[in-house]
C-alpha positions in Angstrom: -17.5 13.9 4.1 -16.6 12.5 0.7 -17.7 15.0 -2.0 -17.3 14.7 -6.0 -15.6 11.4 -5.4 -17.1 8.2 -6.8 -15.8 4.8 -5.4 -17.1 3.4 -8.8 -13.7 4.9 -10.1 -11.9 1.9 -7.8 -11.0 -1.1 -9.8 -12.5 -4.0 -8.2 -9.3 -6.2 -9.3 -7.3 -4.1 -6.9 -9.4 -4.3 -3.6 -7.3 -7.3 -2.4 -4.0 -6.4 -0.8 -2.1 -9.2 -2.3 -3.1 -8.0 -6.1 -2.4 -4.3 -4.9 1.0 -5.6 -3.6 1.7 -7.4 -6.9 0.7 -4.2 -9.2 2.7 -1.8 -6.9 5.8 -4.1 -7.2 5.4 -4.6 -10.8 4.7 -0.6 -11.3 8.4 0.0 -10.0 10.2 -3.0 -11.6 10.0 -4.1 -15.5 9.5 -7.5 -14.1 9.8 -9.7 -11.2 9.9 -13.7 -10.9 7.3 -15.7 -8.6 10.1 -16.4 -6.1 10.6 -12.5 -5.5 6.8 -11.6 -5.8 6.2 -14.3 -3.0 9.3 -13.1 -0.7 8.3 -9.6 -0.9 4.4 -10.2 -0.3 5.1 -12.8 2.3 2.3 -15.2 1.0 2.0 -19.1 0.1 2.5 -20.4 -3.3 -1.1 -21.0 -3.9 -2.2 -17.7 -2.6 0.2 -15.8 -4.9 -0.9 -18.0 -7.8 -4.4 -17.3 -7.4 -4.0 -13.6 -7.3 -1.5 -13.7 -10.0 -4.1 -15.5 -12.1 -7.0 -12.8 -11.4 -4.6 -10.1 -12.8 -3.7 -12.3 -15.8 -7.3 -13.0 -16.6 -7.8 -9.1 -16.6 -5.1 -9.1 -18.7 -3.4 -6.4 -16.2 0.0 -8.7 -15.8 2.0 -10.9 -18.4 4.0 -14.0 -18.1 7.4 -15.1 -19.4 8.7 -18.3 -18.7 12.0 -19.3 -19.3 15.1 -21.4 -17.6 17.7 -20.4 -15.6 20.4 -22.8 -14.8 17.8 -25.8 -16.1 15.5 -24.8 -13.8 12.0 -22.9 -14.9 11.5 -19.4 -14.0 8.4 -17.6 -14.2 8.5 -13.8 -14.4 5.7 -11.1 -14.4 5.4 -7.8 -16.0 2.6 -5.2 -16.0 0.9 -4.9 -19.2 0.0 -1.4 -20.7 -3.8 -1.9 -20.1 -2.8 -3.1 -16.3 -0.8 0.3 -16.0 -3.5 2.7 -17.0 -5.9 0.7 -14.6 -3.8 0.8 -11.7 -3.2 4.7 -12.4 -6.7 5.2 -12.5 -7.2 3.4 -9.1 -4.5 5.1 -7.7 -6.1 8.5 -8.9 -9.4 7.5 -7.4 -7.7 6.6 -4.2 -6.1 10.3 -3.9 -9.1 12.0 -4.6 -11.1 9.8 -1.8 -7.8 10.6 0.5 -8.0 14.7 -0.6 -11.5 15.1 0.0 -11.2 14.2 3.6 -8.8 16.9 4.5 
């Protein structure tokens, strides 16, 4: 039975396992490039790009574009707003889990 827990505290942006994975990876790394995120999450280019765009629109992640050996390189980092929202989401999850013990 769930007591004193509001499921409304969970952020809808993190309901997708891919977006949750992106935020988890960026929470423990200063930044990650597109290829690293793709390999880590084992998703297609299109699928990853779609989820990254969603997190960008929420302003939860930022983008840096550069060139490495004349090849374009796009890397992503978690914004302060994203970190705050992600930490609130994790805290809500912990409350839900704790209420089940």
